C-alpha positions as CSV (number, residue, x, y, z in Angstrom):
1,X,68.7,102.0,148.7
2,X,68.6,104.7,151.3
3,X,72.3,104.8,152.4
4,X,74.5,107.4,150.7
5,X,78.2,107.3,150.1
6,X,80.6,110.2,149.6
7,X,81.7,110.8,146.1
8,X,85.4,110.8,145.6
9,X,87.4,111.7,142.4
10,X,90.7,110.1,141.6
11,X,92.5,111.4,138.5
12,X,94.5,108.6,136.9
13,X,98.1,109.7,136.5
14,X,98.5,107.3,133.6
15,X,97.0,110.0,131.4
16,X,99.1,112.8,132.9
17,X,102.0,114.5,131.0
18,X,105.0,112.7,132.5
19,X,107.4,115.3,131.2
20,X,106.0,117.6,133.8
21,X,104.5,115.2,136.4
22,X,104.9,117.5,139.4
23,X,102.9,120.2,137.6
24,X,100.3,117.7,136.6
25,X,99.9,116.5,140.2
26,X,99.5,120.1,141.3
27,X,96.9,120.7,138.6
28,X,94.9,117.8,139.9
29,X,95.2,119.0,143.5
30,X,94.0,122.6,142.6
31,X,91.2,121.1,140.6
32,X,89.8,119.4,143.7
33,X,90.9,115.8,143.4
34,X,90.4,113.7,146.5
35,X,93.2,111.3,145.7
36,X,95.6,110.3,142.9
37,X,95.4,106.9,141.1
38,X,98.7,105.4,140.2
39,X,98.6,102.5,137.6
40,X,101.4,100.1,138.0
41,X,101.9,97.6,135.2
42,X,104.5,94.9,134.7
43,X,104.2,93.7,131.1
44,X,103.1,90.3,132.3
45,X,99.7,90.6,134.1
46,X,98.8,93.2,131.6
47,X,100.5,94.0,128.2
48,X,102.1,97.2,129.2
49,X,104.8,98.6,131.5
50,X,104.5,101.8,133.4
51,X,106.3,102.7,136.7
52,X,107.6,101.4,140.0
53,X,107.9,102.4,143.6
54,X,110.6,105.0,142.9
55,X,108.1,107.1,140.9
56,X,105.5,106.8,143.8
57,X,108.3,108.0,146.1
58,X,108.9,111.0,143.9
59,X,105.1,111.7,143.7
60,X,104.9,111.6,147.5
61,X,107.4,114.4,147.8
62,X,105.2,116.8,145.8
63,X,101.7,116.1,147.1
64,X,99.8,115.5,150.3
65,X,96.9,113.8,148.5
66,X,96.4,110.1,149.1
67,X,98.3,108.0,146.6
68,X,96.4,104.9,145.5
69,X,98.8,102.3,144.0
70,X,96.8,100.0,141.7
71,X,99.1,97.0,141.1
72,X,98.3,95.4,137.8
73,X,101.1,92.9,138.2
74,X,101.9,89.3,138.8
75,X,102.8,88.3,142.4
76,X,101.8,91.7,144.0
77,X,102.8,90.4,147.4
78,X,106.4,90.6,146.4
79,X,106.3,94.4,146.0
80,X,103.8,95.7,148.6
81,X,106.5,96.6,151.1
82,X,108.3,98.7,148.5
83,X,105.1,100.5,147.5
84,X,104.1,101.1,151.1
85,X,107.5,102.5,152.0
86,X,107.4,104.7,148.9
87,X,104.4,106.5,150.3
88,X,101.3,104.7,149.0
89,X,98.2,105.3,151.2
90,X,96.3,102.3,149.7
91,X,97.4,99.3,147.7
92,X,95.0,97.7,145.3
93,X,95.8,94.3,143.9
94,X,94.0,92.2,141.3
95,X,92.0,89.2,142.6
96,X,93.1,87.3,139.5
97,X,96.8,87.6,140.4
98,X,96.7,86.0,143.9
99,X,96.0,82.6,145.4
100,X,95.6,83.7,149.0
101,X,94.0,87.2,149.0
102,X,93.2,87.1,152.8
103,X,96.9,86.7,153.6
104,X,97.9,89.5,151.2
105,X,95.3,91.9,152.7
106,X,96.6,91.2,156.2
107,X,100.2,91.8,154.9
108,X,99.2,95.1,153.3
109,X,97.4,96.3,156.5
110,X,100.4,95.3,158.6
111,X,102.3,97.9,156.7
112,X,99.8,100.6,157.9
113,X,98.2,101.2,154.5
114,X,94.7,100.5,153.3
115,X,93.9,97.5,151.1
116,X,91.7,97.2,148.1
117,X,91.0,94.6,145.4
118,X,90.2,95.0,141.7
119,X,88.3,92.8,139.4
120,X,88.6,92.6,135.6
121,X,85.4,92.9,133.4
122,X,85.3,89.2,132.9
123,X,85.8,88.3,136.6
124,X,82.7,87.3,138.7
125,X,81.9,89.2,141.9
126,X,81.8,85.9,143.8
127,X,85.6,85.9,143.7
128,X,85.7,88.8,146.2
129,X,82.6,88.1,148.3
130,X,84.3,86.4,151.2
131,X,87.0,89.0,151.6
132,X,84.8,92.1,151.5
133,X,84.8,92.7,155.3
134,X,88.6,93.0,155.1
135,X,88.7,95.6,152.3
136,X,88.7,99.4,152.2
137,X,87.8,99.4,148.5
138,X,86.6,97.2,145.7
139,X,87.6,98.5,142.3
140,X,85.5,97.4,139.3
141,X,87.3,97.6,136.0
142,X,85.2,98.8,133.1
143,X,88.0,98.2,130.6
144,X,90.5,95.4,130.2
145,X,93.4,96.7,132.2
146,X,96.6,97.7,130.5
147,X,96.1,100.9,128.5
148,X,94.5,104.3,129.0
149,X,92.0,105.9,126.7
150,X,89.8,102.8,126.2
151,X,86.0,102.9,125.7
152,X,84.0,102.2,128.9
153,X,82.4,98.7,129.1
154,X,79.1,99.6,130.8
155,X,78.2,95.9,130.9
156,X,80.6,95.6,133.9
157,X,78.5,98.1,135.9
158,X,75.9,95.5,137.3
159,X,78.8,94.1,139.3
160,X,78.8,97.3,141.3
161,X,75.1,96.8,142.3
162,X,75.7,93.2,143.2
163,X,78.6,94.2,145.5
164,X,76.8,97.1,147.1
165,X,73.2,95.7,147.3
166,X,73.3,91.9,147.2
167,X,76.5,91.6,149.3
168,X,75.8,94.7,151.4
169,X,79.3,96.1,151.1
170,X,79.7,99.4,153.0
171,X,83.2,100.4,151.9
172,X,84.2,102.4,148.8
173,X,83.4,101.0,145.4
174,X,85.5,102.4,142.6
175,X,85.1,102.2,138.9
176,X,87.9,102.6,136.5
177,X,88.0,102.6,132.7
178,X,86.7,105.1,130.2
179,X,84.9,107.1,133.0
180,X,83.3,110.4,132.2
181,X,80.4,112.3,133.7
182,X,77.6,110.3,132.0
183,X,79.3,106.9,132.8
184,X,79.9,108.0,136.4
185,X,76.2,108.9,136.9
186,X,75.2,105.4,135.8
187,X,77.8,103.7,137.9
188,X,76.8,105.9,140.9
189,X,73.2,104.9,140.6
190,X,74.3,101.3,141.1
191,X,76.5,102.1,144.1
192,X,79.9,103.3,143.0
193,X,81.3,106.3,144.8
194,X,84.9,106.5,143.7
195,X,85.6,107.5,140.1
196,X,88.9,107.0,138.5
197,X,89.3,109.1,135.3
198,X,92.3,109.7,133.2
199,X,91.8,110.9,129.7
200,X,88.6,112.7,130.6
201,X,90.2,114.8,133.3
202,X,93.8,115.3,132.1
203,X,92.7,115.7,128.5
204,X,89.9,118.2,129.4
205,X,90.1,121.9,129.0
206,X,89.0,122.6,132.6
207,X,89.8,119.9,135.1
208,X,88.4,121.8,138.0
209,X,85.0,122.2,136.3
210,X,84.9,118.5,135.4
211,X,85.7,117.4,138.9
212,X,83.2,119.7,140.4
213,X,80.5,118.4,138.1
214,X,81.4,114.8,139.0
215,X,81.4,115.5,142.7
216,X,77.7,116.7,142.5
217,X,76.7,113.2,141.4
218,X,74.7,111.4,144.1
219,X,75.7,107.8,144.9
220,X,72.9,105.2,145.2
221,X,70.2,107.5,143.7
222,X,68.5,106.5,140.4
């Protein structure tokens, strides 16, 4: 696997201190984050409730970093316009939540934002194979979505290699769930280049050092 892909770090704001969210965002910025990952949960698709477009709009006012809205919700098409207008730079939806992903991707891109798709640990990669040319990112979940702080399910990582190597996908491949430096190295060797980390970064003593260390990982090198 000769081709290399730029490593990008996306702190997950689900693990930030929401009592001082603006400060937490600035902390991630100064630490060298490439983007910010915003977990949106509705209590239906996943067993938790987090935030909505109005919080994304507030985040947009305090940062220039790209905001990635990860919609872990039923019927994501109903809300994409609101999240786009709130300031999302990319909207990621779950393949398990939609019947016509191609139409949803076209609708997202018509709003001038990038489009991504996420798959749960138990979902097969074949479910996204036919839409890969339309996507800016595929997000492989290494935990069951719904709560932060879970242990990484490394058994989900082979999906990364299948998407990158077997399907020949050239876009970003993200991995989300219990990610730390060691897990990121393994995921990168299989082809992941975007690392979403919450507890590891926001709960660490030196976020800048942790991000710097992760950015030195080489994608697609064993």
